[in-house]
C-alpha positions as a printed NumPy array, in Angstrom:
array([[ 50.404,  85.545, 112.578],
       [ 52.363,  86.481, 109.485],
       [ 54.592,  89.48 , 109.256],
       [ 55.26 ,  91.099, 106.008],
       [ 58.931,  91.324, 105.12 ],
       [ 59.957,  94.365, 103.268],
       [ 63.059,  94.795, 101.224],
       [ 65.582,  97.091, 102.78 ],
       [ 67.865,  99.244, 100.656],
       [ 71.464,  99.196, 102.15 ],
       [ 73.111, 102.518, 102.015],
       [ 76.388, 103.889, 103.1  ],
       [ 76.046, 105.204, 106.698],
       [ 75.86 , 109.021, 106.525],
       [ 75.899, 111.106, 109.621],
       [ 75.766, 114.561, 107.792],
       [ 79.434, 115.342, 108.276],
       [ 80.602, 113.957, 104.905],
       [ 80.535, 115.919, 101.73 ],
       [ 79.208, 114.305,  98.524],
       [ 82.833, 114.09 ,  97.299],
       [ 83.94 , 112.325, 100.505],
       [ 81.016, 109.836, 100.171],
       [ 82.003, 109.035,  96.531],
       [ 85.661, 108.674,  97.481],
       [ 84.635, 106.276, 100.27 ],
       [ 82.513, 104.189,  97.881],
       [ 85.308, 103.918,  95.346],
       [ 87.897, 103.129,  98.004],
       [ 85.643, 100.352,  99.448],
       [ 85.411,  98.791,  96.013],
       [ 89.233,  98.771,  95.779],
       [ 89.476,  97.265,  99.301],
       [ 87.147,  94.483,  98.235],
       [ 89.231,  93.764,  95.059],
       [ 92.218,  93.42 ,  97.446],
       [ 90.262,  90.864,  99.545],
       [ 89.648,  93.3  , 102.39 ],
       [ 86.346,  94.278, 103.981],
       [ 85.511,  97.736, 105.329],
       [ 83.512,  99.344, 108.012],
       [ 82.94 , 103.098, 107.666],
       [ 82.935, 105.677, 110.477],
       [ 84.338, 103.17 , 113.058],
       [ 84.719, 104.515, 116.605],
       [ 88.283, 103.875, 117.804],
       [ 89.252, 103.068, 121.364],
       [ 90.86 , 106.549, 121.612],
       [ 87.566, 108.226, 120.931],
       [ 88.399, 109.221, 117.404],
       [ 86.318, 108.027, 114.508],
       [ 88.095, 106.498, 111.397],
       [ 86.559, 107.148, 108.041],
       [ 87.204, 103.541, 106.761],
       [ 88.882, 100.593, 108.525],
       [ 89.72 ,  97.705, 106.306],
       [ 90.699,  94.234, 107.452],
       [ 92.234,  91.322, 105.531],
       [ 91.576,  87.637, 106.069],
       [ 94.761,  87.354, 108.173],
       [ 93.652,  90.232, 110.401],
       [ 95.924,  93.07 , 108.991],
       [ 94.163,  96.378, 109.773],
       [ 94.277,  99.436, 107.52 ],
       [ 92.828, 102.841, 108.291],
       [ 91.903, 105.048, 105.391],
       [ 91.382, 108.704, 106.071],
       [ 89.32 , 110.432, 103.356],
       [ 90.058, 113.928, 102.356],
       [ 87.801, 115.746,  99.819],
       [ 89.767, 118.99 ,  99.532],
       [ 92.952, 120.876, 100.473],
       [ 90.909, 122.764, 103.085],
       [ 89.765, 119.39 , 104.56 ],
       [ 93.327, 118.177, 104.846],
       [ 94.61 , 121.491, 106.425],
       [ 91.79 , 121.552, 108.955],
       [ 92.541, 118.028, 110.176],
       [ 95.193, 117.304, 112.738],
       [ 93.698, 114.11 , 114.217],
       [ 94.863, 111.629, 111.538],
       [ 98.261, 110.951, 113.203],
       [ 96.311, 109.433, 116.223],
       [ 95.013, 106.748, 113.833],
       [ 98.515, 105.084, 113.576],
       [ 98.116, 103.468, 117.032],
       [ 95.049, 101.592, 115.731],
       [ 96.258, 100.211, 112.414],
       [ 99.032,  98.372, 110.565],
       [ 98.999, 100.788, 107.765],
       [ 97.569, 104.245, 107.335],
       [ 96.349, 105.64 , 103.963],
       [ 94.782, 108.797, 102.641],
       [ 92.095, 108.422,  99.974],
       [ 91.231, 111.563,  97.871],
       [ 89.696, 112.69 ,  94.585],
       [ 91.886, 112.971,  91.536],
       [ 91.846, 116.837,  91.675],
       [ 94.179, 116.912,  94.721],
       [ 97.921, 116.635,  94.192],
       [ 99.741, 113.712,  95.876],
       [102.412, 116.051,  97.136],
       [100.178, 117.548,  99.811],
       [ 99.915, 114.31 , 101.738],
       [102.389, 113.094, 104.364],
       [105.098, 110.917, 102.644],
       [104.972, 108.21 , 105.404],
       [101.318, 107.332, 104.494],
       [ 99.767, 105.461, 101.58 ],
       [ 97.813, 107.175,  98.92 ],
       [ 94.653, 106.14 ,  97.118],
       [ 92.901, 108.196,  94.434],
       [ 89.229, 107.453,  94.184],
       [ 85.803, 108.475,  92.795],
       [ 82.408, 106.926,  93.055],
       [ 83.171, 104.023,  90.719],
       [ 86.584, 102.801,  91.918],
       [ 90.047, 103.654,  93.137],
       [ 93.654, 103.14 ,  92.499],
       [ 96.428, 102.771,  95.052],
       [ 99.144, 105.24 ,  94.085],
       [101.608, 104.134,  96.758],
       [101.614, 101.572,  99.503],
       [101.64 , 102.713, 103.191],
       [104.673, 101.712, 105.342],
       [103.864,  98.884, 107.8  ],
       [103.95 ,  99.304, 111.536],
       [102.635,  96.159, 113.17 ],
       [100.106,  96.475, 115.952],
       [100.653,  94.968, 119.384],
       [ 98.558,  91.776, 119.755],
       [ 96.293,  93.31 , 122.368],
       [ 95.561,  96.315, 120.218],
       [ 94.81 ,  94.159, 117.167],
       [ 92.411,  92.024, 119.132],
       [ 90.578,  95.129, 120.509],
       [ 90.371,  96.587, 116.925],
       [ 89.112,  93.311, 115.431],
       [ 86.481,  92.884, 118.109],
       [ 85.283,  96.512, 117.635],
       [ 85.184,  96.032, 113.948],
       [ 83.112,  92.787, 114.215],
       [ 80.732,  94.214, 116.885],
       [ 80.103,  97.334, 114.808],
       [ 79.447,  95.435, 111.568],
       [ 77.132,  92.929, 113.4  ],
       [ 75.226,  95.834, 115.062],
       [ 74.719,  97.536, 111.736],
       [ 73.417,  94.354, 110.233],
       [ 71.08 ,  93.914, 113.249],
       [ 69.77 ,  97.493, 112.72 ],
       [ 68.872,  96.544, 109.103],
       [ 66.968,  93.458, 110.378],
       [ 65.223,  95.459, 113.114],
       [ 65.057,  99.124, 112.184],
       [ 62.813,  99.897, 115.151],
       [ 65.142,  98.363, 117.712],
       [ 67.232, 100.337, 120.136],
       [ 70.911,  99.753, 119.385],
       [ 73.848, 101.97 , 120.327],
       [ 77.236, 101.823, 118.615],
       [ 80.288, 100.704, 120.545]])
């Protein structure tokens, strides 16, 4: 029995909550992260129950969370981003060029991005994670990434996210 193998287009996971601007900022930011030798998972569920827009890890296990803001209203409506600090070594905001840097908290990094790329405007201060938290986050990252690849290989399978 031969099974036909069809090519699968890989797309950024979209759950309907992201604006077109936010998706473009995410894509550009992911390209920047890759140029910095980091890999990303989008919309990663955190142990606290929150969901981070982007989580990037480096080869040595450093964890960055990048919160995407597409507008001033988006930033003003969000008060959950401070909870992300307990799950990362550095916290960043990524946003389109139309937003002024001054509206973002000074103790976070800033990335300006569009659909083609991004530039880090300022580095985020480091606050190293405890070893147990780092391990939990790295496992969550790996399991989520592997599950998403499994879904691509078996689109009809029944798989729930962690």
